[in-house]
BATI-971641 format. One line per 8 residues: number of its first residue (from 1); their letters; for each residue z, y, x of N, C-alpha, C, O, CB. Coordinates in Angstrom, 3 decimals, always signed. Glycine has a CB too. Layout:
<nodes>
NUM	A	Z,Y,X,Z,Y,X,Z,Y,X,Z,Y,X,Z,Y,X  ...
</nodes>
This chain:
<nodes>
1	XXXXXXXX	+23.920,+0.216,+0.647,+24.415,-1.085,+1.014,+24.028,-1.258,+2.469,+22.856,-1.225,+2.845,+23.839,-2.233,+0.092  +25.089,-1.447,+3.289,+24.773,-1.628,+4.714,+24.635,-3.084,+5.149,+24.572,-3.340,+6.351,+25.830,-0.977,+5.542  +24.585,-4.061,+4.222,+24.471,-5.406,+4.500,+23.115,-5.691,+5.348,+22.014,-5.244,+5.026,+24.521,-6.180,+3.156  +23.361,-6.478,+6.446,+22.213,-6.864,+7.245,+21.486,-5.687,+7.878,+20.285,-5.760,+8.139,+21.264,-7.635,+6.405  +22.195,-4.630,+8.117,+21.519,-3.523,+8.846,+22.106,-3.469,+10.283,+23.291,-3.718,+10.505,+21.721,-2.108,+8.083  +21.278,-3.154,+11.177,+21.658,-3.133,+12.591,+21.311,-1.723,+13.153,+20.382,-1.065,+12.684,+20.906,-4.294,+13.407  +22.085,-1.288,+14.166,+21.824,+0.009,+14.742,+22.444,+0.066,+16.151,+23.500,-0.520,+16.389,+22.387,+1.137,+13.831  +21.825,+0.730,+17.024,+22.444,+0.926,+18.377,+23.223,+2.123,+18.404,+22.795,+3.172,+17.921,+21.433,+0.994,+19.476
9	XXXXXXXX	+24.435,+2.014,+18.985,+25.361,+3.156,+19.142,+25.793,+3.317,+20.554,+25.852,+2.358,+21.323,+26.579,+2.996,+18.266  +26.094,+4.529,+20.889,+26.592,+4.833,+22.257,+27.986,+5.434,+22.131,+28.178,+6.429,+21.433,+25.620,+5.828,+23.029  +28.965,+4.822,+22.816,+30.326,+5.315,+22.787,+30.604,+6.262,+23.950,+29.725,+6.649,+24.719,+31.299,+4.157,+22.812  +31.876,+6.602,+24.023,+32.336,+7.450,+25.126,+32.016,+6.794,+26.437,+31.598,+7.474,+27.375,+33.839,+7.729,+25.025  +32.198,+5.481,+26.540,+31.926,+4.754,+27.724,+31.158,+3.456,+27.516,+30.828,+2.767,+28.481,+33.171,+4.480,+28.389  +30.875,+3.125,+26.275,+30.228,+1.828,+25.958,+28.989,+2.056,+25.161,+28.833,+3.110,+24.545,+31.174,+0.895,+25.186  +28.086,+1.080,+25.155,+26.848,+1.144,+24.329,+26.489,-0.202,+23.914,+26.500,-1.102,+24.754,+25.675,+1.780,+25.068  +26.149,-0.450,+22.615,+25.800,-1.773,+22.176,+25.232,-1.738,+20.773,+25.236,-0.689,+20.127,+27.000,-2.684,+22.239
17	XXXXXXXX	+24.748,-2.861,+20.297,+24.234,-2.911,+18.952,+25.243,-3.761,+18.065,+25.819,-4.734,+18.552,+22.756,-3.537,+18.951  +25.426,-3.393,+16.840,+26.307,-4.115,+15.979,+25.646,-4.377,+14.665,+24.727,-3.664,+14.262,+27.587,-3.377,+15.789  +26.121,-5.418,+13.984,+25.554,-5.876,+12.688,+26.646,-5.881,+11.645,+27.743,-6.374,+11.907,+24.915,-7.303,+12.808  +26.378,-5.351,+10.480,+27.340,-5.256,+9.432,+27.068,-6.382,+8.401,+25.920,-6.640,+8.039,+27.289,-3.851,+8.779  +28.143,-7.035,+7.945,+27.990,-8.050,+6.842,+28.586,-7.622,+5.572,+28.532,-8.337,+4.571,+28.607,-9.355,+7.218  +29.189,-6.402,+5.588,+29.941,-6.015,+4.422,+29.278,-4.943,+3.565,+28.059,-4.768,+3.567,+31.263,-5.548,+4.843  +30.147,-4.222,+2.821,+29.638,-3.244,+1.870,+29.535,-1.884,+2.452,+29.183,-1.715,+3.619,+30.490,-3.194,+0.672  +29.851,-0.867,+1.612,+29.600,+0.527,+2.113,+30.768,+1.032,+2.943,+31.894,+0.551,+2.821,+29.353,+1.508,+0.926
25	XXXXXXXX	+30.475,+2.014,+3.791,+31.434,+2.547,+4.735,+32.475,+3.358,+4.035,+32.145,+4.135,+3.139,+30.752,+3.375,+5.781  +33.736,+3.208,+4.411,+34.861,+3.902,+3.898,+35.777,+4.395,+5.004,+35.575,+3.976,+6.144,+35.600,+3.030,+2.962  +36.752,+5.237,+4.772,+37.719,+5.500,+5.828,+38.362,+4.225,+6.282,+38.403,+3.276,+5.500,+38.774,+6.480,+5.365  +38.885,+4.129,+7.526,+39.534,+2.902,+7.933,+40.691,+2.553,+7.031,+41.304,+3.439,+6.436,+40.003,+3.008,+9.347  +41.013,+1.223,+6.916,+42.176,+0.896,+6.062,+43.427,+1.412,+6.697,+43.500,+1.527,+7.921,+42.296,-0.621,+5.822  +44.413,+1.725,+5.899,+45.699,+2.340,+6.374,+46.371,+1.354,+7.371,+47.207,+1.805,+8.154,+46.696,+2.661,+5.126  +46.068,+0.089,+7.384,+46.675,-0.786,+8.369,+46.244,-0.546,+9.799,+46.869,-1.016,+10.751,+46.384,-2.167,+8.021  +45.106,+0.235,+9.929,+44.650,+0.631,+11.296,+45.241,+1.961,+11.764,+45.169,+2.295,+12.946,+43.120,+0.733,+11.329
33	XXXXXXXX	+45.852,+2.753,+10.792,+46.433,+3.976,+11.163,+47.599,+3.859,+12.136,+48.460,+2.998,+11.959,+46.853,+4.657,+9.977  +47.643,+4.704,+13.154,+48.743,+4.637,+14.134,+48.117,+4.854,+15.492,+46.926,+5.136,+15.626,+49.529,+3.254,+14.071  +48.977,+4.709,+16.508,+48.615,+4.870,+17.910,+48.570,+3.501,+18.562,+49.442,+2.651,+18.381,+49.613,+5.803,+18.648  +47.501,+3.338,+19.331,+47.180,+1.998,+19.938,+46.958,+2.207,+21.420,+46.300,+3.153,+21.853,+45.886,+1.324,+19.269  +47.545,+1.265,+22.201,+47.190,+1.148,+23.631,+46.066,+0.152,+23.767,+46.098,-0.884,+23.104,+48.417,+0.710,+24.500  +45.066,+0.416,+24.600,+43.912,-0.434,+24.707,+43.671,-0.799,+26.195,+43.732,+0.027,+27.105,+42.674,+0.265,+24.090  +43.393,-2.105,+26.355,+43.015,-2.644,+27.701,+41.695,-3.474,+27.478,+41.569,-4.324,+26.597,+44.235,-3.586,+28.355  +40.754,-3.127,+28.366,+39.448,-3.799,+28.317,+39.095,-4.339,+29.740,+39.462,-3.788,+30.778,+38.325,-2.796,+27.793
41	XXXXXXXX	+38.373,-5.432,+29.680,+37.843,-6.007,+30.974,+36.406,-6.380,+30.697,+36.111,-7.144,+29.778,+38.692,-7.302,+31.492  +35.541,-5.847,+31.479,+34.035,-6.002,+31.245,+33.475,-6.680,+32.500,+33.985,-6.491,+33.604,+33.276,-4.546,+30.976  +32.394,-7.489,+32.301,+31.580,-8.026,+33.414,+30.191,-7.816,+33.013,+29.777,-8.317,+31.967,+31.857,-9.537,+33.729  +29.408,-7.078,+33.804,+28.042,-6.766,+33.505,+27.199,-8.023,+33.924,+27.627,-8.838,+34.741,+27.579,-5.429,+34.263  +25.979,-8.130,+33.316,+25.052,-9.253,+33.652,+24.725,-9.188,+35.206,+24.416,-10.214,+35.810,+23.672,-9.152,+32.754  +24.800,-7.993,+35.816,+24.529,-7.813,+37.249,+25.718,-8.282,+38.083,+25.590,-8.369,+39.304,+24.211,-6.332,+37.562  +26.868,-8.589,+37.483,+28.042,-9.058,+38.216,+29.101,-8.004,+38.526,+30.112,-8.296,+39.163,+27.601,-9.654,+39.475  +28.856,-6.760,+38.063,+29.770,-5.700,+38.314,+31.009,-5.775,+37.290,+30.842,-6.081,+36.110,+28.997,-4.330,+38.205
49	XXXXXXXX	+32.180,-5.490,+37.804,+33.374,-5.480,+36.939,+33.769,-4.112,+36.538,+33.696,-3.201,+37.363,+34.527,-6.135,+37.615  +34.206,-3.888,+35.260,+34.642,-2.674,+34.780,+35.907,-2.879,+33.958,+36.044,-3.857,+33.223,+33.568,-2.018,+34.006  +36.862,-1.893,+34.110,+38.123,-1.961,+33.317,+38.233,-0.609,+32.638,+37.702,+0.403,+33.097,+39.431,-2.281,+34.231  +38.944,-0.643,+31.528,+39.283,+0.535,+30.680,+40.692,+0.443,+30.197,+41.134,-0.584,+29.682,+38.338,+0.653,+29.474  +41.391,+1.530,+30.371,+42.786,+1.632,+29.852,+42.846,+2.944,+29.031,+42.577,+4.017,+29.571,+43.895,+1.630,+31.065  +43.188,+2.862,+27.764,+43.190,+4.062,+26.976,+44.236,+4.049,+25.899,+44.929,+3.052,+25.696,+41.865,+4.271,+26.378  +44.348,+5.160,+25.208,+45.234,+5.347,+24.147,+44.460,+6.039,+22.994,+43.841,+7.086,+23.187,+46.459,+6.154,+24.611  +44.512,+5.450,+21.850,+43.786,+6.008,+20.717,+44.802,+6.174,+19.473,+45.669,+5.335,+19.228,+42.530,+5.038,+20.346
57	XXXXXXXX	+44.618,+7.255,+18.772,+45.404,+7.453,+17.572,+44.363,+7.557,+16.406,+43.413,+8.338,+16.448,+46.351,+8.772,+17.688  +44.603,+6.751,+15.418,+43.781,+6.766,+14.230,+44.595,+7.222,+13.078,+45.576,+6.578,+12.705,+43.180,+5.413,+13.952  +44.202,+8.339,+12.495,+44.964,+8.932,+11.391,+44.529,+8.235,+10.046,+43.458,+7.633,+9.966,+44.718,+10.523,+11.331  +45.385,+8.341,+9.026,+45.061,+7.709,+7.702,+43.831,+8.249,+7.033,+43.253,+7.578,+6.178,+46.206,+7.880,+6.757  +43.382,+9.525,+7.418,+42.249,+10.131,+6.882,+40.925,+9.736,+7.682,+39.820,+10.170,+7.356,+42.481,+11.632,+6.873  +41.134,+8.884,+8.747,+39.939,+8.474,+9.484,+39.726,+9.350,+10.745,+38.896,+8.967,+11.570,+38.699,+8.555,+8.561  +40.380,+10.438,+10.943,+40.217,+11.233,+12.096,+41.115,+10.737,+13.247,+42.056,+9.977,+13.020,+40.506,+12.666,+11.760  +40.831,+11.152,+14.416,+41.786,+10.593,+15.541,+41.405,+11.218,+16.842,+40.493,+12.040,+16.926,+41.701,+8.966,+15.701
65	XXXXXXXX	+42.148,+10.800,+17.893,+41.981,+11.209,+19.227,+41.947,+9.988,+20.187,+42.456,+8.921,+19.842,+43.083,+12.168,+19.593  +41.394,+10.134,+21.295,+41.341,+9.106,+22.334,+41.386,+9.721,+23.710,+40.730,+10.731,+23.961,+40.091,+8.260,+22.188  +42.159,+9.120,+24.619,+42.192,+9.515,+26.045,+42.225,+8.233,+26.856,+42.811,+7.246,+26.414,+43.445,+10.445,+26.384  +41.633,+8.222,+27.992,+41.616,+7.038,+28.798,+41.083,+7.220,+30.170,+40.709,+8.322,+30.571,+40.862,+6.030,+28.144  +41.043,+6.060,+30.949,+40.466,+5.985,+32.242,+39.590,+4.829,+32.328,+39.930,+3.771,+31.800,+41.479,+5.935,+33.281  +38.438,+4.951,+32.979,+37.468,+3.890,+33.095,+37.134,+3.687,+34.593,+36.814,+4.624,+35.324,+36.186,+4.222,+32.260  +37.230,+2.402,+35.000,+36.861,+1.976,+36.347,+35.553,+1.181,+36.347,+35.524,+0.016,+35.950,+37.983,+1.138,+36.958  +34.510,+1.802,+36.783,+33.231,+1.176,+36.874,+32.941,+0.637,+38.284,+32.270,+1.272,+39.099,+32.175,+2.147,+36.459
73	XXXXXXXX	+33.477,-0.557,+38.527,+33.268,-1.272,+39.818,+33.741,-0.380,+40.988,+33.085,-0.296,+42.026,+31.736,-1.662,+40.007  +34.899,+0.283,+40.788,+35.466,+1.130,+41.868,+35.286,+2.637,+41.690,+35.928,+3.422,+42.388,+34.849,+0.743,+43.165  +34.426,+3.043,+40.769,+34.264,+4.452,+40.511,+35.075,+4.842,+39.292,+34.795,+4.372,+38.189,+32.791,+4.805,+40.321  +36.065,+5.683,+39.468,+36.999,+6.035,+38.382,+36.519,+7.261,+37.619,+35.900,+8.155,+38.196,+38.409,+6.291,+38.943  +36.810,+7.304,+36.301,+36.514,+8.519,+35.499,+37.549,+8.441,+34.328,+38.079,+7.398,+33.945,+34.921,+8.566,+34.957  +37.759,+9.678,+33.817,+38.690,+9.805,+32.735,+37.892,+10.362,+31.563,+36.805,+10.906,+31.758,+39.916,+10.715,+33.116  +38.430,+10.229,+30.324,+37.746,+10.764,+29.183,+38.830,+11.180,+28.113,+39.954,+10.677,+28.116,+36.714,+9.697,+28.611  +38.449,+12.069,+27.254,+39.306,+12.503,+26.114,+38.341,+12.993,+25.066,+37.352,+13.647,+25.395,+40.375,+13.650,+26.521
81	XXXXXXXX	+38.614,+12.679,+23.766,+37.716,+13.157,+22.723,+38.452,+13.041,+21.420,+39.514,+12.420,+21.370,+36.375,+12.361,+22.690  +37.909,+13.638,+20.327,+38.351,+13.520,+18.996,+37.284,+12.874,+18.234,+36.134,+12.903,+18.670,+38.730,+14.826,+18.412  +37.587,+12.253,+17.059,+36.575,+11.538,+16.334,+36.915,+11.432,+14.805,+38.029,+11.738,+14.381,+36.410,+10.144,+16.953  +35.961,+11.012,+14.049,+36.091,+10.674,+12.686,+35.571,+9.210,+12.569,+34.531,+8.889,+13.143,+35.306,+11.697,+11.762  +36.279,+8.333,+11.838,+35.920,+6.904,+11.717,+35.574,+6.527,+10.315,+36.083,+7.115,+9.361,+37.044,+6.027,+12.197  +34.692,+5.528,+10.171,+34.495,+4.845,+8.938,+34.602,+3.329,+9.186,+34.493,+2.848,+10.314,+33.138,+5.228,+8.320  +34.813,+2.630,+8.118,+35.051,+1.214,+8.263,+34.343,+0.405,+7.094,+34.220,+0.862,+5.958,+36.602,+0.951,+8.282  +33.908,-0.802,+7.477,+33.345,-1.712,+6.428,+34.110,-3.018,+6.598,+34.118,-3.601,+7.682,+31.723,-1.935,+6.575
89	XXXXXXXX	+34.759,-3.481,+5.519,+35.461,-4.761,+5.608,+34.442,-5.869,+5.307,+33.658,-5.793,+4.361,+36.693,-4.820,+4.608  +34.494,-6.910,+6.170,+33.564,-8.049,+6.011,+34.220,-9.139,+5.226,+35.447,-9.176,+5.125,+33.101,-8.592,+7.371  +33.430,-10.042,+4.659,+33.953,-11.134,+3.853,+34.921,-12.047,+4.607,+35.772,-12.690,+3.991,+32.818,-11.945,+3.326  +34.795,-12.108,+5.940,+35.660,-12.950,+6.744,+37.001,-12.255,+7.087,+37.813,-12.832,+7.810,+34.934,-13.348,+8.023  +37.242,-11.031,+6.582,+38.417,-10.267,+6.867,+38.361,-9.329,+8.125,+39.232,-8.483,+8.331,+39.521,-11.212,+7.016  +37.325,-9.519,+8.925,+37.114,-8.562,+10.046,+36.695,-7.240,+9.534,+36.364,-7.150,+8.352,+36.072,-9.071,+11.032  +36.674,-6.183,+10.324,+36.324,-4.849,+9.964,+35.366,-4.334,+10.974,+35.595,-4.445,+12.178,+37.536,-3.964,+9.854  +34.276,-3.761,+10.495,+33.283,-3.032,+11.303,+33.794,-1.603,+11.405,+33.758,-0.900,+10.395,+31.812,-3.090,+10.663
97	XXXXXXXX	+34.252,-1.138,+12.509,+34.815,+0.190,+12.679,+33.840,+1.004,+13.496,+33.425,+0.585,+14.576,+36.213,+0.139,+13.355  +33.459,+2.214,+12.967,+32.497,+3.049,+13.684,+33.184,+4.442,+13.865,+33.692,+4.986,+12.885,+31.083,+3.160,+12.878  +33.209,+4.996,+15.026,+33.851,+6.250,+15.297,+32.737,+7.229,+15.788,+31.922,+6.882,+16.642,+35.022,+6.074,+16.366  +32.736,+8.426,+15.234,+31.830,+9.503,+15.572,+32.569,+10.540,+16.295,+33.453,+11.180,+15.725,+31.165,+10.083,+14.360  +32.236,+10.755,+17.604,+33.025,+11.605,+18.500,+32.461,+13.079,+18.441,+31.270,+13.295,+18.217,+32.979,+11.025,+19.999  +33.360,+14.048,+18.648,+32.915,+15.429,+18.653,+31.972,+15.712,+19.801,+31.223,+16.688,+19.749,+34.096,+16.354,+18.721  +31.984,+14.858,+20.877,+31.050,+14.992,+22.004,+29.687,+14.643,+21.638,+28.769,+14.846,+22.433,+31.458,+14.164,+23.138  +29.472,+14.084,+20.383,+28.140,+13.716,+19.959,+27.839,+12.277,+20.036,+26.792,+11.881,+19.526,+27.173,+14.419,+20.729
105	XXXXXXXX	+28.630,+11.457,+20.609,+28.389,+10.021,+20.736,+29.086,+9.306,+19.578,+29.848,+9.900,+18.815,+28.897,+9.481,+22.116  +28.796,+8.023,+19.478,+29.487,+7.179,+18.458,+29.805,+5.765,+19.105,+29.249,+5.381,+20.134,+28.548,+7.016,+17.116  +30.694,+5.066,+18.449,+31.119,+3.792,+19.006,+31.333,+2.846,+17.786,+32.060,+3.226,+16.868,+32.458,+3.952,+19.906  +30.759,+1.690,+17.745,+30.922,+0.740,+16.695,+31.458,-0.590,+17.240,+31.049,-1.014,+18.321,+29.609,+0.539,+15.974  +32.315,-1.217,+16.552,+32.896,-2.522,+17.011,+33.390,-3.322,+15.791,+33.840,-2.741,+14.804,+34.100,-2.286,+18.035  +33.303,-4.620,+15.870,+33.912,-5.482,+14.877,+35.281,-5.867,+15.378,+35.425,-6.366,+16.494,+33.043,-6.734,+14.593  +36.307,-5.633,+14.542,+37.693,-5.917,+14.992,+38.350,-6.845,+13.980,+37.885,-7.019,+12.854,+38.536,-4.587,+15.153  +39.437,-7.422,+14.426,+40.345,-8.243,+13.542,+41.783,-7.853,+13.896,+42.192,-7.830,+15.057,+40.115,-9.850,+13.743
113	XXXXXXXX	+42.545,-7.540,+12.796,+43.896,-7.155,+12.916,+44.846,-8.356,+12.733,+44.665,-9.171,+11.829,+44.193,-6.077,+11.923  +45.840,-8.444,+13.593,+46.780,-9.530,+13.412,+47.628,-9.433,+12.063,+47.764,-8.372,+11.454,+47.719,-9.549,+14.628  +48.172,-10.624,+11.665,+48.950,-10.635,+10.406,+50.040,-9.657,+10.401,+50.318,-9.066,+9.357,+49.520,-11.969,+10.145  +50.721,-9.427,+11.565,+51.826,-8.551,+11.609,+51.435,-7.078,+11.893,+52.313,-6.224,+12.017,+52.772,-9.043,+12.629  +50.152,-6.789,+11.993,+49.597,-5.437,+12.120,+49.904,-4.814,+13.478,+49.802,-3.594,+13.613,+50.139,-4.545,+11.016  +50.273,-5.591,+14.480,+50.618,-5.040,+15.847,+49.521,-5.262,+16.897,+49.643,-4.742,+18.006,+51.921,-5.692,+16.363  +48.472,-6.001,+16.595,+47.488,-6.369,+17.607,+46.107,-6.359,+16.965,+45.924,-6.803,+15.831,+47.807,-7.767,+18.228  +45.118,-5.831,+17.735,+43.712,-5.841,+17.277,+42.894,-6.480,+18.431,+43.057,-6.115,+19.595,+43.178,-4.336,+16.911
121	XXXXXXXX	+42.028,-7.423,+18.083,+41.152,-7.992,+19.029,+39.774,-7.541,+18.629,+39.411,-7.604,+17.454,+41.282,-9.523,+19.096  +38.965,-7.063,+19.638,+37.651,-6.504,+19.422,+36.642,-7.514,+19.914,+36.812,-8.141,+20.960,+37.484,-5.137,+20.134  +35.550,-7.661,+19.107,+34.425,-8.535,+19.476,+33.725,-7.892,+20.699,+33.329,-6.727,+20.671,+33.405,-8.728,+18.248  +33.595,-8.682,+21.743,+32.931,-8.185,+22.978,+31.611,-8.761,+23.293,+31.272,-8.937,+24.463,+33.773,-8.420,+24.115  +30.814,-9.076,+22.245,+29.551,-9.702,+22.426,+28.323,-8.913,+22.004,+27.196,-9.409,+22.021,+29.569,-10.925,+21.729  +28.596,-7.587,+21.600,+27.573,-6.738,+21.074,+26.551,-6.248,+22.108,+25.371,-6.100,+21.788,+28.207,-5.592,+20.430  +26.986,-6.002,+23.312,+26.167,-5.439,+24.342,+25.462,-6.493,+25.132,+26.114,-7.226,+25.876,+26.974,-4.594,+25.234  +24.190,-6.608,+25.015,+23.436,-7.631,+25.822,+23.520,-7.512,+27.317,+23.147,-8.452,+28.019,+22.015,-7.579,+25.470
129	XXXXXXXX	+23.987,-6.414,+27.834,+24.053,-6.216,+29.229,+25.425,-6.573,+29.863,+25.580,-6.452,+31.078,+23.713,-4.819,+29.505  +26.386,-6.997,+29.081,+27.660,-7.352,+29.536,+28.453,-8.143,+28.501,+28.112,-8.182,+27.318,+28.380,-6.147,+29.931  +29.484,-8.747,+28.970,+30.534,-9.278,+28.023,+31.896,-8.678,+28.386,+32.181,-8.298,+29.522,+30.612,-10.877,+28.077  +32.683,-8.628,+27.366,+34.019,-7.976,+27.609,+35.059,-8.488,+26.625,+34.748,-9.062,+25.582,+33.914,-6.418,+27.485  +36.292,-8.255,+27.003,+37.451,-8.577,+26.169,+38.186,-7.223,+25.960,+38.361,-6.480,+26.926,+38.408,-9.708,+26.860  +38.598,-6.906,+24.779,+39.396,-5.716,+24.495,+40.538,-6.131,+23.555,+40.344,-6.805,+22.543,+38.512,-4.568,+23.858  +41.769,-5.675,+23.962,+42.914,-5.908,+23.136,+43.538,-4.572,+22.892,+43.642,-3.757,+23.808,+43.903,-6.899,+23.775  +43.979,-4.314,+21.611,+44.610,-3.121,+21.273,+46.047,-3.491,+20.720,+46.202,-4.349,+19.851,+43.734,-2.322,+20.243
137	XXXXXXXX	+47.025,-2.821,+21.258,+48.438,-3.041,+20.863,+48.992,-1.832,+20.267,+48.889,-0.751,+20.847,+49.295,-3.457,+22.026  +49.622,-1.965,+19.051,+50.267,-0.863,+18.374,+51.397,-0.332,+19.281,+52.191,-1.101,+19.823,+50.814,-1.310,+16.973  +51.443,+0.995,+19.427,+52.472,+1.685,+20.116,+53.373,+2.397,+19.112,+52.951,+3.396,+18.529,+51.879,+2.655,+21.114  +54.580,+1.930,+18.891,+55.472,+2.482,+17.915,+55.203,+1.844,+16.545,+54.554,+0.804,+16.433,+55.320,+4.007,+17.856  +55.724,+2.505,+15.523,+55.613,+2.003,+14.178,+54.275,+2.390,+13.542,+53.605,+3.337,+13.953,+56.763,+2.516,+13.340  +53.927,+1.610,+12.523,+52.714,+1.795,+11.743,+52.793,+3.129,+11.025,+53.818,+3.408,+10.405,+52.512,+0.635,+10.737  +51.761,+3.973,+11.075,+51.692,+5.200,+10.333,+51.345,+4.958,+8.848,+50.341,+4.302,+8.573,+50.676,+6.118,+10.973  +52.113,+5.448,+7.914,+51.760,+5.191,+6.534,+50.483,+5.911,+6.085,+50.073,+5.777,+4.932,+52.895,+5.590,+5.655
</nodes>
């Protein structure tokens, strides 16, 4: 039971702590399967701005790929990785999604999927060193 457990995770370009309200981890729901375009805007507590533009594909079995570009206050970097994901559905309908990358890092986030399945909004309050907004838009049709 993962209820009320917290853990720090480090992602490909992000790091924060997340809390789970739900049950046991499972593969992501099929509603998350598909390819998504991601845009993020971050502001660190020190006042630095960061942006991220990426593309992620989540397969029905929880595996996937991601590629993107990160701008850390004017310093550009690119990334690409593969991953396996697990998910915990919370009582409020949100999903705690954790991805484990082949590079050895992991990334956890609480997300909410729109009713039409074309938009995901990610909670941007987990990292105490910054605040951010992240929007994911489905590219193409939903993968069964």
